[in-house]
N, CA and C of each residue as an Amber inpcrd file, in Angstrom:
protein
   408
 135.1090000-177.6460000  54.6570000 134.0180000-177.5320000  53.7420000
 134.1990000-176.2290000  52.9640000 134.0160000-176.2850000  51.6740000
 134.2390000-175.1140000  50.8280000 133.0670000-174.9160000  49.8710000
 132.6830000-173.6500000  49.7220000 131.7340000-173.2600000  48.6830000
 132.3720000-172.0900000  47.9510000 132.6080000-172.2500000  46.6670000
 133.2320000-171.1820000  45.8800000 132.7070000-171.2320000  44.4490000
 132.8560000-170.1160000  43.7730000 132.4460000-170.0420000  42.3770000
 133.3280000-169.0520000  41.6420000 133.5090000-169.3180000  40.3640000
 134.0900000-168.3170000  39.4750000 132.9410000-167.4530000  38.9900000
 133.1790000-166.1770000  38.8820000 132.1440000-165.2530000  38.4400000
 132.0650000-165.2550000  36.9170000 130.8830000-165.0230000  36.3770000
 130.6840000-164.9710000  34.9340000 131.3020000-163.7310000  34.2970000
 131.4960000-162.7140000  35.1120000 132.1270000-161.4710000  34.6620000
 132.9000000-160.9100000  35.8490000 133.8590000-160.0390000  35.6180000
 134.6450000-159.4930000  36.7320000 133.7720000-158.7470000  37.7440000
 134.0570000-158.9610000  39.0170000 133.3640000-158.2750000  40.1090000
 134.2800000-157.1610000  40.5990000 133.7880000-155.9400000  40.5400000
 134.6210000-154.7840000  40.8970000 134.0970000-154.0030000  42.0960000
 132.8940000-154.2810000  42.5420000 132.3130000-153.5340000  43.6590000
 132.3150000-154.3320000  44.9410000 132.5210000-153.6440000  46.0450000
 132.5550000-154.3040000  47.3430000 131.2030000-154.9250000  47.6850000
 130.1120000-154.2700000  47.3380000 128.7940000-154.8200000  47.6320000
 128.5230000-156.0920000  46.8390000 128.9740000-156.1160000  45.6040000
 128.7920000-157.3030000  44.7630000 129.6080000-158.4830000  45.3020000
 130.8320000-158.2080000  45.7450000 131.6640000-159.2550000  46.3410000
 131.0230000-159.7440000  47.6350000 130.5460000-158.8150000  48.4610000
 129.9120000-159.1820000  49.7270000 128.6590000-160.0240000  49.4990000
 127.8780000-159.6830000  48.4820000 126.6720000-160.4490000  48.1690000
 127.0240000-161.8910000  47.7950000 128.0550000-162.0580000  46.9970000
 128.4810000-163.4100000  46.6060000 128.9500000-164.1920000  47.8280000
 129.7390000-163.5580000  48.6700000 130.2490000-164.2290000  49.8710000
 129.0960000-164.5960000  50.8080000 128.0980000-163.7330000  50.9380000
 126.9360000-164.0420000  51.7700000 126.1960000-165.2650000  51.2400000
 126.0490000-165.3550000  49.9390000 125.3850000-166.5040000  49.3140000
 126.1810000-167.7850000  49.5580000 127.5010000-167.7200000  49.3630000
 128.3460000-168.9020000  49.5850000 128.2790000-169.3460000  51.0430000
 128.2490000-168.3880000  51.9520000 128.1890000-168.6980000  53.3800000
 126.8660000-169.3780000  53.7220000 125.7790000-168.8900000  53.1660000
 124.4680000-169.5090000  53.4080000 124.4520000-170.9520000  52.9090000
 125.0360000-171.1960000  51.7480000 125.0890000-172.5610000  51.2090000
 125.9440000-173.4680000  52.0930000 127.0700000-172.9600000  52.5690000
 127.9450000-173.7450000  53.4380000 127.2570000-174.0450000  54.7710000
 126.5650000-173.0560000  55.3320000 125.8520000-173.2600000  56.5950000
 124.7610000-174.3140000  56.4260000 124.0760000-174.2760000  55.2980000
 123.0420000-175.2750000  55.0090000 123.6480000-176.6870000  54.9690000
 124.8100000-176.8130000  54.3410000 125.4920000-178.1140000  54.2960000
 125.8350000-178.5990000  55.7010000 126.3050000-177.6840000  56.5480000
 126.6140000-178.0500000  57.9320000 125.3710000-178.6000000  58.6370000
 124.2840000-177.8580000  58.5660000 123.0580000-178.2760000  59.2560000
 122.5420000-179.6060000  58.7220000 122.6320000-179.7960000  57.4210000
 122.1610000-181.0390000  56.8110000 122.9020000-182.2510000  57.3910000
 124.1590000-182.0540000  57.7520000 124.9850000-183.1410000  58.2910000
 125.0620000-183.1260000  59.8150000 124.3850000-182.1670000  60.4690000
 124.4260000-182.0890000  61.9350000 125.7740000-181.6170000  62.4560000
 126.4100000-180.6840000  61.7280000 127.7570000-180.2260000  62.0690000
 127.7870000-178.7280000  62.3700000 128.8860000-178.2970000  62.9320000
 129.1510000-176.8790000  63.1700000 130.5710000-176.5730000  62.7090000
 130.8650000-175.2900000  62.5330000 132.2160000-174.8500000  62.1640000
 132.7110000-173.8580000  63.2060000 134.0060000-173.9200000  63.4930000
 134.6150000-173.0190000  64.4610000 135.4520000-171.9320000  63.8290000
 135.7800000-172.1010000  62.5360000 136.6100000-171.1210000  61.8280000
 136.0010000-170.8900000  60.4530000 136.0160000-169.6320000  60.0300000
 135.5560000-169.2970000  58.6830000 136.6830000-168.5480000  57.9740000
 136.9150000-168.9240000  56.7180000 137.9110000-168.2610000  55.8760000
 137.2070000-167.8060000  54.6030000 137.4800000-166.5810000  54.2050000
 136.9520000-166.0390000  52.9560000 138.1470000-165.7580000  52.0530000
 138.0290000-166.1310000  50.7780000 139.0970000-165.8420000  49.8280000
 138.5120000-165.2510000  48.5600000 139.3190000-164.5050000  47.8560000
 138.9190000-163.9220000  46.5690000 140.1820000-163.6710000  45.7660000
 140.0680000-163.8140000  44.4460000 141.2150000-163.4970000  43.5950000
 140.7560000-163.0460000  42.2210000 141.6610000-162.3520000  41.5740000
 141.4130000-161.9120000  40.2040000 141.8070000-163.0500000  39.2620000
 141.6760000-162.8220000  37.9810000 142.0450000-163.8370000  37.0020000
 143.5540000-164.0860000  37.0530000 143.9150000-165.3390000  37.0400000
 145.3400000-165.7020000  37.0590000 146.0420000-165.3340000  35.7520000
 145.2470000-165.0050000  34.7500000 145.8140000-164.6560000  33.4580000
 146.1060000-163.1570000  33.3310000 145.7520000-162.3890000  34.3350000
 146.0520000-160.9490000  34.3390000 147.4530000-160.6990000  34.8710000
 148.0970000-159.6770000  34.3250000 149.4270000-159.2990000  34.8240000
 149.3770000-158.8740000  36.2740000 148.3240000-158.1960000  36.6580000
 148.2100000-157.6800000  38.0180000 147.3570000-158.6070000  38.8900000
 147.6760000-159.8980000  38.8490000 146.9450000-160.9050000  39.6210000
 146.9440000-160.5230000  41.0970000 145.7780000-160.6210000  41.7100000
 145.6380000-160.3140000  43.1330000 144.8850000-161.4530000  43.8080000
 145.3970000-161.9190000  44.9230000 144.7570000-162.9720000  45.6890000
 144.8230000-162.6020000  47.1620000 143.7360000-162.8310000  47.8650000
 143.7070000-162.5050000  49.2890000 142.7830000-163.4620000  50.0180000
 143.0880000-163.6810000  51.2840000 142.2080000-164.4740000  52.1360000
 142.3340000-163.9620000  53.5650000 141.3110000-164.2260000  54.3370000
 141.3120000-163.8430000  55.7450000 140.4470000-164.8400000  56.4980000
 140.8160000-165.0950000  57.7500000 140.0890000-166.0620000  58.5730000
 139.6420000-165.4400000  59.8820000 138.6390000-166.0600000  60.4650000
 138.1040000-165.6140000  61.7440000 137.7030000-166.8380000  62.5570000
 138.1480000-166.8630000  63.8080000 137.7430000-167.9410000  64.7130000
 136.4670000-167.4940000  65.4260000 135.4280000-168.2940000  65.3130000
 134.1590000-167.9790000  65.9650000 134.2870000-168.2200000  67.4630000
 133.5910000-167.4350000  68.2670000 133.6250000-167.6360000  69.7160000
 133.0850000-168.9990000  70.1060000 132.0240000-169.4100000  69.4250000
 131.3970000-170.7120000  69.6280000 131.0960000-171.2840000  68.2460000
 131.4810000-172.5470000  68.0260000 131.2190000-173.1870000  66.7340000
 129.7250000-173.1210000  66.4270000 129.3890000-172.9290000  65.1460000
 128.0030000-172.6840000  64.7810000 127.6970000-173.1680000  63.3660000
 126.3990000-173.3520000  63.1190000 125.8880000-173.5540000  61.7580000
 124.7870000-172.5400000  61.4940000 124.6590000-171.5460000  62.3640000
 123.6260000-170.5190000  62.2850000 124.0330000-169.5150000  61.2090000
 123.2690000-169.4800000  60.1180000 123.6200000-168.6630000  58.9620000
 123.9340000-167.2050000  59.3110000 123.0940000-166.5050000  60.0680000
 123.4100000-165.0940000  60.3580000 124.7430000-164.9000000  61.0920000
 125.0670000-165.7880000  62.0000000 126.3440000-165.6700000  62.7260000
 127.5210000-165.8600000  61.7720000 127.4310000-166.8550000  60.9050000
 128.5090000-167.1030000  59.9510000 128.6010000-165.9690000  58.9360000
 127.4700000-165.4650000  58.4920000 127.4860000-164.3730000  57.5090000
 128.0610000-163.0870000  58.0830000 127.7830000-162.7850000  59.3500000
 128.3680000-161.5870000  59.9610000 129.8900000-161.6050000  59.8390000
 130.4780000-162.7360000  60.1990000 131.9380000-162.8630000  60.1200000
 132.4180000-162.8370000  58.6730000 131.7280000-163.5650000  57.8080000
 132.1400000-163.6440000  56.4020000 132.0970000-162.2850000  55.7240000
 131.0520000-161.5080000  55.9990000 130.9280000-160.1940000  55.3570000
 132.0010000-159.2280000  55.8410000 132.3330000-159.3050000  57.1090000
 133.4230000-158.4650000  57.6170000 134.7420000-158.8280000  56.9310000
 134.9730000-160.1200000  56.7730000 136.1980000-160.5770000  56.0980000
 136.1980000-160.1710000  54.6270000 135.0630000-160.2970000  53.9510000
 134.9810000-159.9360000  52.5260000 135.3020000-158.4630000  52.3230000
 134.8030000-157.6300000  53.1990000 135.0700000-156.1850000  53.0740000
 136.5490000-155.8660000  53.3060000 137.2140000-156.6730000  54.1220000
 138.6550000-156.4850000  54.3350000 139.4610000-156.9070000  53.1020000
 138.9540000-157.8850000  52.3550000 139.6720000-158.4020000  51.1850000
 139.5510000-157.5050000  49.9670000 138.4510000-156.7760000  49.8930000
 138.1760000-155.9790000  48.7050000 139.2340000-154.9010000  48.5150000
 139.6670000-154.7170000  47.2490000 140.6300000-153.6720000  46.8990000
 140.1210000-152.9120000  45.6870000 140.2010000-151.5960000  45.7720000
 139.8050000-150.7220000  44.6630000 140.6180000-151.0800000  43.4200000
 139.9380000-151.2040000  42.2880000 140.6130000-151.4510000  41.0220000
 140.8420000-152.9140000  40.6820000 140.6020000-153.8230000  41.6310000
 140.7870000-155.2530000  41.3660000 139.5060000-155.8140000  40.7620000
 139.6660000-156.5650000  39.6920000 138.5400000-157.2530000  39.0610000
 138.5500000-158.7040000  39.5400000 137.7380000-158.9920000  40.5410000
 137.7200000-160.3320000  41.1180000 137.0600000-161.3140000  40.1660000
 137.6810000-162.4770000  40.0150000 137.1790000-163.5100000  39.1170000
 136.5770000-164.6920000  39.8850000 136.9750000-164.8470000  41.1530000
 136.4950000-165.9800000  41.9450000 136.5480000-165.6080000  43.4130000
 135.6120000-166.1750000  44.1760000 135.5990000-166.0000000  45.6230000
 135.0410000-167.2660000  46.2470000 135.2600000-167.4050000  47.5340000
 134.7340000-168.5760000  48.2180000 134.8120000-168.4640000  49.7150000
 134.1750000-169.4320000  50.3570000 134.1320000-169.5240000  51.8120000
 134.5730000-170.9280000  52.2000000 135.4980000-170.9950000  53.1330000
 135.9560000-172.2650000  53.7010000 135.5490000-172.3090000  55.1570000
 134.9620000-173.4030000  55.5900000 134.6280000-173.5860000  56.9950000
 135.5430000-174.6550000  57.5680000 136.1230000-174.3560000  58.7150000
 137.0650000-175.2830000  59.3450000 136.6730000-175.5920000  60.7780000
 137.4890000-176.4280000  61.3990000 137.2270000-176.9180000  62.7510000
 135.7980000-177.4360000  62.8420000 135.4970000-178.3490000  61.9140000
 134.1730000-178.9420000  61.8120000 133.9770000-179.9430000  62.9480000
 132.8180000-179.8680000  63.5910000 132.5090000-180.7950000  64.6740000
 131.0170000-181.0470000  64.7360000 130.6310000-181.9650000  65.5820000
 129.2280000-182.3200000  65.7480000 128.4890000-181.2060000  66.4810000
 127.2500000-180.9520000  66.0600000 126.4460000-179.9390000  66.7480000
 126.0640000-180.3930000  68.1530000 126.2320000-181.6630000  68.4350000
 125.9250000-182.1900000  69.7680000 127.0920000-182.0510000  70.7430000
 128.2380000-181.5960000  70.2490000 129.4240000-181.4870000  71.1050000
 130.1250000-180.1470000  70.9090000 129.3630000-179.0620000  71.0110000
 129.9210000-177.7210000  70.8190000 130.6090000-177.2650000  72.1010000
 131.8500000-176.8240000  71.9700000 132.6020000-176.2870000  73.1010000
 132.2150000-174.8220000  73.2830000 131.6260000-174.5060000  74.4240000
 131.2240000-173.1330000  74.6890000 132.4010000-172.3160000  75.1820000
 132.2970000-171.0190000  75.0270000 133.3070000-170.0900000  75.5010000
 132.9020000-169.5870000  76.8800000 133.8690000-169.3520000  77.7310000
 133.6130000-168.8170000  79.0560000 132.9380000-167.4520000  78.9770000
 133.2640000-166.6970000  77.9190000 132.7640000-165.3350000  77.7810000
 131.5880000-165.2280000  76.8160000 131.0940000-166.3280000  76.3430000
 130.0070000-166.3350000  75.3710000 128.6660000-166.0870000  76.0430000
 127.7800000-165.4420000  75.3060000 126.4050000-165.2590000  75.7670000
 125.4890000-166.2940000  75.1250000 126.0780000-167.2630000  74.4660000
 125.3400000-168.3180000  73.7640000 124.5700000-169.1680000  74.7740000
 123.3040000-169.3940000  74.5050000 122.4670000-170.2440000  75.3510000
 122.3600000-171.6150000  74.6920000 122.9000000-172.6230000  75.3220000
 122.9310000-173.9690000  74.7440000 121.5300000-174.5140000  74.4960000
 120.5520000-174.1350000  75.3110000 119.1980000-174.6630000  75.1690000
 118.2960000-173.7730000  74.3240000 118.8330000-172.7460000  73.7130000
 118.0280000-171.8210000  72.9160000 117.6350000-172.5000000  71.6080000
 116.3610000-172.8100000  71.4870000 115.8440000-173.5120000  70.3100000
 115.4930000-172.5600000  69.1710000 115.3890000-171.2560000  69.4450000
 114.9490000-170.3170000  68.4200000 115.8380000-170.3290000  67.1730000
 117.1770000-170.2600000  67.3070000 118.0060000-170.3220000  66.0900000
 117.8280000-171.6260000  65.3080000 117.6770000-172.7280000  66.0140000
 117.4820000-174.0160000  65.3330000 116.1650000-174.0460000  64.5790000
 115.1070000-173.5480000  65.2160000 113.7990000-173.5110000  64.5440000
 113.8410000-172.5900000  63.3310000 114.4940000-171.4450000  63.4810000
 114.6090000-170.4960000  62.3830000 115.3410000-171.1220000  61.1960000
 116.4490000-171.7960000  61.4540000 117.2220000-172.4160000  60.3780000
 116.4650000-173.6050000  59.7870000 115.7340000-174.3530000  60.6020000
 114.9150000-175.4490000  60.0720000 113.8370000-174.9110000  59.1320000
 113.2320000-173.7840000  59.5080000 112.2210000-173.1710000  58.6390000
 112.8350000-172.6980000  57.3440000 113.9950000-172.0630000  57.4440000
 114.6910000-171.5810000  56.2470000 115.0490000-172.7480000  55.3280000
 115.5720000-173.8250000  55.9110000 115.9320000-174.9970000  55.1030000
 114.6930000-175.6000000  54.4430000 113.5470000-175.6090000  55.1550000
 112.3090000-176.1490000  54.5880000 111.8510000-175.2800000  53.4080000
 111.9660000-173.9690000  53.5600000 111.5900000-173.0700000  52.4640000
 112.4850000-173.2590000  51.2430000 113.7420000-173.6070000  51.5000000
 114.6970000-173.8070000  50.4090000 114.6420000-175.2180000  49.8330000
 113.6980000-176.0230000  50.2960000 113.4890000-177.3310000  49.6650000
 114.2050000-178.4770000  50.3120000 114.7140000-178.3180000  51.4810000
 115.4010000-179.4440000  52.1560000 114.4710000-180.1520000  53.0810000
């Protein structure tokens, strides 16, 4: 699953890139929840204009300890990756978030070392409320 956009103007600040990536991650997480799915891997990518001589492209991935559709968990990883991709002097033209290892939320493989509580309804209620506020 991918959510990406080309920017209307070059993005040169790390905070601006991080804000865009956070927005894309929230949209992707919403899509997961709408379909009853989770993701086990998140990839963030960003690149400058392909028409520039100094074209720059970068991506980074992170495997989640436990597959999730919980927006804050996905955003934590995405923002860390976005900050790793950012380079001083690069004018980013496009960025995006890819979610991989998609599976059913009813069949999440837990980690031996995870503190995740399978019966914890609070994250689900929180995301349901957020989705309701956003019109879903």
